[in-house]
Structure formats: structure tokens, C-alpha cells
C-alpha positions as CSV (number, residue, x, y, z in Angstrom):
1,X,9.2,63.3,-43.3
2,X,5.9,62.0,-41.8
3,X,2.4,61.9,-43.1
4,X,-0.8,61.1,-41.2
5,X,-4.0,59.7,-42.6
6,X,-6.3,56.8,-43.2
7,X,-5.6,53.8,-45.5
8,X,-8.5,53.9,-48.0
9,X,-7.3,51.4,-50.6
10,X,-4.7,48.5,-50.7
11,X,-3.4,47.7,-54.2
12,X,-2.3,44.2,-55.2
13,X,1.2,43.1,-54.3
14,X,3.7,43.2,-57.2
15,X,6.9,41.2,-57.4
16,X,9.6,40.4,-59.9
17,X,13.3,39.6,-60.5
18,X,15.9,42.2,-61.0
19,X,19.7,42.4,-61.1
20,X,19.8,42.3,-57.3
21,X,17.4,39.3,-57.0
22,X,13.7,39.0,-56.3
23,X,11.8,42.1,-55.2
24,X,8.3,42.8,-53.8
25,X,6.3,46.0,-53.4
26,X,2.8,47.0,-52.5
27,X,1.0,50.4,-52.9
28,X,-1.4,51.8,-50.3
29,X,-3.6,54.8,-50.9
30,X,-3.7,57.1,-47.9
31,X,-6.1,60.0,-47.4
32,X,-4.8,62.8,-45.3
33,X,-6.7,64.6,-42.6
34,X,-7.8,68.2,-42.5
35,X,-10.2,70.6,-44.3
36,X,-8.8,69.7,-47.7
37,X,-7.9,66.0,-47.7
38,X,-5.4,64.7,-50.3
39,X,-4.9,61.2,-51.5
40,X,-1.3,59.9,-51.6
41,X,0.0,56.7,-53.0
42,X,2.5,55.1,-50.5
43,X,4.9,52.3,-51.6
44,X,6.1,49.6,-49.2
45,X,9.0,47.4,-50.3
46,X,10.2,43.9,-49.3
47,X,9.7,42.4,-45.9
48,X,8.1,45.6,-44.6
49,X,4.9,44.6,-46.3
50,X,4.4,41.8,-43.8
51,X,6.0,43.7,-40.9
52,X,3.7,46.7,-41.1
53,X,0.5,44.7,-41.7
54,X,-1.5,47.7,-42.8
55,X,-5.3,47.1,-43.3
56,X,-7.9,49.2,-45.1
57,X,-9.4,51.6,-42.7
58,X,-6.3,51.9,-40.4
59,X,-5.4,55.4,-39.3
60,X,-1.6,55.6,-39.5
61,X,1.4,57.9,-39.1
62,X,3.9,56.9,-41.7
63,X,7.6,57.9,-41.9
64,X,8.3,58.5,-45.6
65,X,11.1,59.2,-48.1
66,X,10.3,61.0,-51.3
67,X,12.5,60.0,-54.3
68,X,12.3,61.0,-58.0
69,X,14.1,59.5,-61.0
70,X,14.3,60.2,-64.7
71,X,13.6,57.6,-67.3
72,X,13.3,58.4,-71.1
73,X,13.1,62.1,-70.4
74,X,10.2,61.7,-67.9
75,X,10.3,62.0,-64.2
76,X,8.8,59.5,-61.8
77,X,8.3,60.0,-58.0
78,X,8.0,57.4,-55.3
79,X,6.8,57.9,-51.8
80,X,8.5,55.1,-49.9
81,X,7.4,54.1,-46.4
82,X,10.1,53.2,-43.9
83,X,8.0,53.3,-40.7
84,X,4.4,53.0,-39.8
85,X,2.7,53.8,-36.4
86,X,-0.9,52.8,-36.2
87,X,-3.0,55.6,-34.5
88,X,-6.1,55.1,-32.4
89,X,-5.4,51.5,-31.4
90,X,-3.6,50.1,-28.4
91,X,-0.5,52.0,-27.5
92,X,2.9,50.5,-28.2
93,X,4.3,48.6,-25.3
94,X,1.0,47.1,-24.3
95,X,0.2,49.5,-21.5
96,X,-3.3,50.8,-21.3
97,X,-5.1,52.8,-18.7
98,X,-3.8,50.4,-16.0
99,X,-0.3,51.9,-16.4
100,X,-1.5,55.4,-15.8
101,X,-0.9,57.1,-12.5
102,X,-3.9,57.7,-10.3
103,X,-4.9,61.3,-10.1
104,X,-6.2,62.6,-6.7
105,X,-8.8,65.4,-6.7
106,X,-9.3,67.9,-3.9
107,X,-12.8,68.7,-2.6
108,X,-13.7,71.1,0.2
109,X,-16.4,69.0,1.9
110,X,-14.3,68.5,5.0
111,X,-14.2,72.2,5.9
112,X,-10.5,72.3,6.6
113,X,-7.7,73.6,4.5
114,X,-6.4,70.9,2.2
115,X,-3.8,72.8,0.3
116,X,-1.2,70.5,-1.2
117,X,1.7,72.7,0.1
């Protein structure tokens, strides 16, 4: 699944030790686009916190996985992020307008037929 929106808040990073070793997670609050925007808490785990480098104000498209679990007869849901594409910035690959093909326009100032076929 994917979700688009703007990062409006970055929560403090959390870490701890579990049975599988040390863990890290950080929550980001994303506001969706549209007529009725929603706020969604996204969770990023481990090394992806540094890899994604999300900043407040970034417009992103996030690949997410929604997972629920039961604990003491209550259900908890996580929205885990596995991919982030920043929107509105420089395109991936480093090509800008210089990599675009040049478009020719046709004008009829010359008075002759200039049909392309």
C-alpha cells in the first residue's frame, strides 16, 4: 500500500533492548492530501530512520504495511514504512530539465507546407 502526504510532525526517536537485540523506532505524523485531509502516524524502524532522512515539511509518497496485534485483550495497529519517495524535489537519478528531449514547434510563418509526414 502507499500513502501520500506532508510530514507535519516528527516524534522523538525511541530505542530499547529486546530478545533480538537493540531496536530503534521513530514516529512521523503525515497529513494526507485532498478535500478531507487525515493525519496518520507512520513508524520507521531501525536503519531506515537514517536512510529515509525525512524532515518536517517534506511531501512524501510512503510504501506502508499495516499490521495489528492483540495484547491483554486490546488491539494495537502499526503503520510501518518500508519505502519513502520524496515528492516535489529533485527527481531520482539526478537528471533535471537538461535530460529532457528538446521539443520542436511548428509555425506557419514560412508560407510553405511544413507537415511532419
